[in-house]
VOZA-294711 format. One record per residue: residue number from 1; residue in three letters; x, y, z of N, C-alpha, C in turn. Coordinates in Angstrom, 1 decimal. Example, Ala and Ser with C-alpha at 12.3 -4.5 7.8 and 13.67 -1.06 7.14 Angstrom:
VOZA-294711
+-----+-----+--------+--------+--------+--------+--------+--------+--------+--------+--------+
|   n | res |   n.px |   n.py |   n.pz |  ca.px |  ca.py |  ca.pz |   c.px |   c.py |   c.pz |
+-----+-----+--------+--------+--------+--------+--------+--------+--------+--------+--------+
|   1 | ALA |   13.2 |   -5.7 |    7.8 |   12.3 |   -4.5 |    7.8 |   13.2 |   -3.3 |    7.8 |
|   2 | SER |   12.8 |   -2.2 |    7.1 |   13.7 |   -1.1 |    7.1 |   12.9 |    0.0 |    7.9 |
+-----+-----+--------+--------+--------+--------+--------+--------+--------+--------+--------+
END
This chain:
VOZA-294711
+-----+-----+--------+--------+--------+--------+--------+--------+--------+--------+--------+
|   n | res |   n.px |   n.py |   n.pz |  ca.px |  ca.py |  ca.pz |   c.px |   c.py |   c.pz |
+-----+-----+--------+--------+--------+--------+--------+--------+--------+--------+--------+
|   1 | UNK |   76.4 |  118.7 |  107.8 |   76.1 |  119.5 |  107.0 |   76.9 |  120.1 |  106.0 |
|   2 | UNK |   77.9 |  120.2 |  106.0 |   79.2 |  121.1 |  105.3 |   79.8 |  120.0 |  104.5 |
|   3 | UNK |   79.5 |  118.9 |  105.0 |   80.0 |  117.4 |  104.2 |   79.2 |  117.7 |  103.2 |
|   4 | UNK |   78.2 |  117.2 |  103.5 |   76.7 |  117.2 |  102.5 |   76.5 |  118.4 |  101.2 |
|   5 | UNK |   77.0 |  119.4 |  101.6 |   77.2 |  120.3 |  100.2 |   78.4 |  119.8 |   99.5 |
|   6 | UNK |   79.9 |  120.0 |  100.4 |   80.9 |  119.7 |   99.7 |   80.7 |  118.3 |   98.8 |
|   7 | UNK |   80.2 |  117.0 |   99.4 |   79.7 |  115.9 |   98.4 |   78.9 |  116.2 |   97.2 |
|   8 | UNK |   77.7 |  117.3 |   97.6 |   76.8 |  117.4 |   96.3 |   77.8 |  118.2 |   95.2 |
|   9 | UNK |   78.7 |  119.0 |   95.5 |   79.3 |  119.7 |   94.5 |   80.4 |  118.9 |   93.7 |
|  10 | UNK |   80.8 |  118.2 |   94.7 |   81.9 |  117.0 |   93.9 |   81.1 |  116.1 |   93.2 |
|  11 | UNK |   79.9 |  115.6 |   93.6 |   79.0 |  114.9 |   92.7 |   78.6 |  115.8 |   91.4 |
|  12 | UNK |   78.4 |  117.0 |   91.5 |   77.9 |  117.7 |   90.7 |   79.2 |  117.9 |   89.6 |
|  13 | UNK |   80.2 |  118.2 |   90.3 |   81.1 |  118.3 |   89.2 |   81.7 |  117.1 |   88.1 |
|  14 | UNK |   81.9 |  116.1 |   88.9 |   82.1 |  114.7 |   88.2 |   81.0 |  114.4 |   87.5 |
|  15 | UNK |   79.5 |  114.8 |   87.3 |   78.5 |  114.4 |   86.4 |   78.9 |  115.5 |   85.2 |
|  16 | UNK |   79.1 |  116.8 |   85.6 |   79.6 |  117.5 |   84.3 |   80.8 |  117.0 |   83.3 |
|  17 | UNK |   81.9 |  116.4 |   84.2 |   83.0 |  116.4 |   83.2 |   82.7 |  114.5 |   82.8 |
|  18 | UNK |   81.6 |  114.2 |   83.1 |   81.6 |  112.9 |   82.4 |   80.4 |  113.1 |   81.0 |
|  19 | UNK |   79.8 |  114.2 |   81.6 |   78.6 |  115.2 |   80.1 |   79.5 |  115.6 |   79.2 |
|  20 | UNK |   80.8 |  115.9 |   79.1 |   81.9 |  116.6 |   78.6 |   82.9 |  115.6 |   78.3 |
|  21 | UNK |   83.8 |  116.2 |   77.0 |   84.8 |  115.8 |   76.5 |   85.9 |  116.5 |   75.9 |
|  22 | UNK |   86.9 |  116.2 |   75.9 |   88.0 |  117.3 |   75.5 |   88.0 |  117.4 |   74.0 |
|  23 | UNK |   88.1 |  118.8 |   73.5 |   88.6 |  119.0 |   72.0 |   89.8 |  119.5 |   71.7 |
|  24 | UNK |   90.2 |  119.7 |   70.5 |   91.2 |  120.7 |   70.6 |   91.2 |  121.3 |   69.0 |
|  25 | UNK |   90.9 |  122.3 |   68.5 |   90.4 |  122.5 |   67.3 |   92.3 |  123.3 |   67.0 |
|  26 | UNK |   92.1 |  122.8 |   65.7 |   93.2 |  123.3 |   64.9 |   93.3 |  124.9 |   65.1 |
|  27 | UNK |   94.6 |  125.6 |   65.0 |   94.9 |  127.0 |   64.5 |   96.1 |  126.9 |   63.5 |
|  28 | UNK |   95.5 |  127.6 |   62.4 |   96.6 |  127.6 |   61.5 |   96.2 |  128.4 |   60.8 |
|  29 | UNK |   96.8 |  128.7 |   59.4 |   96.8 |  130.0 |   59.1 |   95.0 |  130.1 |   58.3 |
|  30 | UNK |   94.4 |  129.1 |   58.1 |   92.7 |  129.8 |   57.4 |   92.1 |  129.2 |   58.8 |
|  31 | UNK |   92.5 |  128.9 |   60.1 |   91.5 |  129.1 |   61.2 |   92.5 |  129.8 |   62.2 |
|  32 | UNK |   92.3 |  131.0 |   62.4 |   92.9 |  132.1 |   63.5 |   92.0 |  132.3 |   64.8 |
|  33 | UNK |   91.1 |  132.2 |   64.2 |   89.9 |  133.1 |   64.8 |   89.2 |  131.8 |   66.1 |
|  34 | UNK |   89.0 |  132.3 |   67.4 |   88.8 |  130.7 |   68.0 |   87.3 |  130.8 |   67.4 |
|  35 | UNK |   86.4 |  129.5 |   67.9 |   85.5 |  129.1 |   67.4 |   84.2 |  129.3 |   68.2 |
|  36 | UNK |   83.0 |  129.7 |   67.4 |   82.0 |  130.0 |   68.6 |   80.9 |  129.0 |   68.2 |
|  37 | UNK |   80.0 |  128.4 |   68.8 |   79.1 |  127.6 |   68.8 |   78.3 |  127.9 |   69.7 |
|  38 | UNK |   76.6 |  127.6 |   69.3 |   75.5 |  127.9 |   70.1 |   74.8 |  126.6 |   70.2 |
|  39 | UNK |   74.4 |  126.5 |   71.2 |   73.6 |  125.3 |   71.8 |   72.2 |  125.7 |   72.6 |
|  40 | UNK |   71.1 |  125.7 |   72.3 |   70.3 |  125.7 |   73.3 |   70.3 |  127.1 |   74.1 |
|  41 | UNK |   70.4 |  128.4 |   72.9 |   70.6 |  129.3 |   73.6 |   71.7 |  130.0 |   74.4 |
|  42 | UNK |   72.4 |  128.8 |   74.5 |   74.0 |  129.2 |   75.5 |   75.2 |  129.4 |   74.4 |
|  43 | UNK |   76.0 |  130.3 |   74.4 |   77.1 |  130.1 |   73.6 |   78.2 |  129.7 |   73.8 |
|  44 | UNK |   79.2 |  129.3 |   73.2 |   80.5 |  128.7 |   73.9 |   81.5 |  129.2 |   72.6 |
|  45 | UNK |   82.5 |  129.6 |   73.1 |   83.7 |  130.4 |   72.4 |   84.6 |  129.3 |   72.7 |
|  46 | UNK |   85.5 |  129.0 |   71.7 |   86.2 |  127.8 |   71.7 |   87.6 |  128.5 |   71.6 |
|  47 | UNK |   88.7 |  128.1 |   72.4 |   90.0 |  129.0 |   72.2 |   90.9 |  127.8 |   70.7 |
|  48 | UNK |   91.1 |  128.1 |   70.0 |   92.2 |  127.0 |   69.0 |   93.4 |  126.8 |   69.5 |
|  49 | UNK |   93.8 |  126.0 |   69.0 |   95.1 |  125.4 |   69.8 |   95.2 |  125.0 |   71.1 |
|  50 | UNK |   94.3 |  124.6 |   71.8 |   94.0 |  124.7 |   73.2 |   93.1 |  123.5 |   73.2 |
|  51 | UNK |   93.6 |  122.4 |   74.2 |   92.8 |  121.4 |   74.8 |   91.6 |  122.2 |   75.5 |
|  52 | UNK |   90.2 |  122.2 |   75.2 |   89.2 |  122.5 |   76.1 |   87.9 |  121.2 |   76.5 |
|  53 | UNK |   87.8 |  121.5 |   77.6 |   86.3 |  120.7 |   77.8 |   85.3 |  121.3 |   77.3 |
|  54 | UNK |   84.5 |  120.6 |   76.7 |   83.0 |  121.0 |   76.1 |   82.1 |  120.2 |   76.7 |
|  55 | UNK |   80.6 |  120.7 |   76.7 |   79.8 |  119.5 |   76.5 |   79.7 |  118.5 |   75.1 |
|  56 | UNK |   79.6 |  117.1 |   75.6 |   79.4 |  116.5 |   74.4 |   78.4 |  117.0 |   72.8 |
|  57 | UNK |   77.3 |  117.7 |   73.6 |   76.3 |  117.8 |   72.2 |   77.3 |  119.3 |   71.8 |
|  58 | UNK |   77.9 |  119.9 |   72.0 |   78.8 |  120.8 |   71.3 |   80.1 |  120.3 |   70.6 |
|  59 | UNK |   80.7 |  118.9 |   70.9 |   81.6 |  118.5 |   70.5 |   80.5 |  117.8 |   69.0 |
|  60 | UNK |   79.6 |  117.4 |   69.4 |   78.9 |  116.8 |   68.0 |   78.6 |  118.0 |   67.0 |
|  61 | UNK |   78.5 |  119.5 |   67.5 |   78.2 |  120.3 |   66.9 |   79.7 |  120.6 |   66.1 |
|  62 | UNK |   80.5 |  120.4 |   66.5 |   82.2 |  120.7 |   65.5 |   82.3 |  119.5 |   64.7 |
|  63 | UNK |   81.8 |  118.2 |   65.4 |   82.3 |  117.2 |   64.2 |   81.3 |  117.0 |   63.0 |
|  64 | UNK |   79.8 |  117.8 |   63.0 |   79.2 |  118.0 |   62.1 |   79.3 |  119.2 |   61.2 |
|  65 | UNK |   79.7 |  119.9 |   61.7 |   80.2 |  120.9 |   61.1 |   81.8 |  120.5 |   59.7 |
|  66 | UNK |   82.6 |  119.7 |   60.6 |   83.5 |  119.6 |   60.3 |   83.2 |  118.4 |   58.8 |
|  67 | UNK |   82.2 |  117.5 |   59.2 |   81.8 |  116.6 |   58.0 |   81.8 |  117.7 |   56.8 |
|  68 | UNK |   80.3 |  118.3 |   57.4 |   79.7 |  119.2 |   56.5 |   80.5 |  120.2 |   55.1 |
|  69 | UNK |   82.0 |  120.7 |   56.2 |   82.8 |  121.2 |   55.3 |   83.6 |  120.3 |   54.5 |
|  70 | UNK |   83.9 |  119.0 |   54.6 |   84.3 |  118.2 |   53.6 |   83.4 |  117.9 |   53.0 |
|  71 | UNK |   82.3 |  117.5 |   52.9 |   81.3 |  117.0 |   52.1 |   81.0 |  118.3 |   50.9 |
|  72 | UNK |   80.8 |  119.6 |   51.3 |   81.0 |  120.8 |   50.5 |   81.9 |  121.0 |   49.5 |
|  73 | UNK |   83.6 |  120.6 |   49.9 |   84.5 |  121.0 |   49.7 |   85.0 |  119.8 |   48.5 |
|  74 | UNK |   83.8 |  118.5 |   48.7 |   84.3 |  117.9 |   48.0 |   83.1 |  117.7 |   46.7 |
|  75 | UNK |   82.0 |  118.1 |   46.8 |   80.9 |  118.5 |   45.7 |   81.5 |  119.6 |   45.2 |
|  76 | UNK |   82.1 |  120.9 |   45.3 |   82.3 |  121.9 |   45.1 |   83.8 |  121.8 |   44.1 |
|  77 | UNK |   84.6 |  120.3 |   44.3 |   85.9 |  120.4 |   43.5 |   85.1 |  119.2 |   42.4 |
|  78 | UNK |   84.0 |  118.6 |   42.6 |   83.3 |  117.4 |   42.0 |   83.1 |  118.5 |   40.5 |
|  79 | UNK |   82.3 |  119.6 |   40.8 |   81.6 |  120.6 |   40.3 |   82.7 |  121.3 |   39.3 |
|  80 | UNK |   83.2 |  121.6 |   39.8 |   84.6 |  122.0 |   39.1 |   85.4 |  121.3 |   38.1 |
|  81 | UNK |   85.4 |  120.3 |   38.4 |   85.7 |  119.2 |   37.5 |   84.7 |  119.1 |   36.0 |
|  82 | UNK |   83.8 |  119.2 |   36.4 |   82.5 |  118.6 |   35.6 |   82.4 |  120.1 |   34.6 |
|  83 | UNK |   82.9 |  121.5 |   34.7 |   83.1 |  122.1 |   34.2 |   84.3 |  122.8 |   33.0 |
|  84 | UNK |   85.5 |  122.1 |   34.0 |   87.1 |  122.1 |   33.6 |   87.2 |  121.9 |   31.9 |
+-----+-----+--------+--------+--------+--------+--------+--------+--------+--------+--------+
END
């Protein structure tokens, strides 16, 4: 019976690892604080400058935010050139 519980735990760990990815968020002058993300009511505080394992959906949140930040910067620069 103990083998079954151990096997189930091992399978659960393997499933969680397959449903997650490693991410490493930069830590620099602009980004010192840990990164906060929320998914379906569960919060994640991701330490910058270290590789951490997060669910794939959280990694997608990070990627989408980076993409939106880049787009916002591009549009802001375009608007500034228009009025310069």
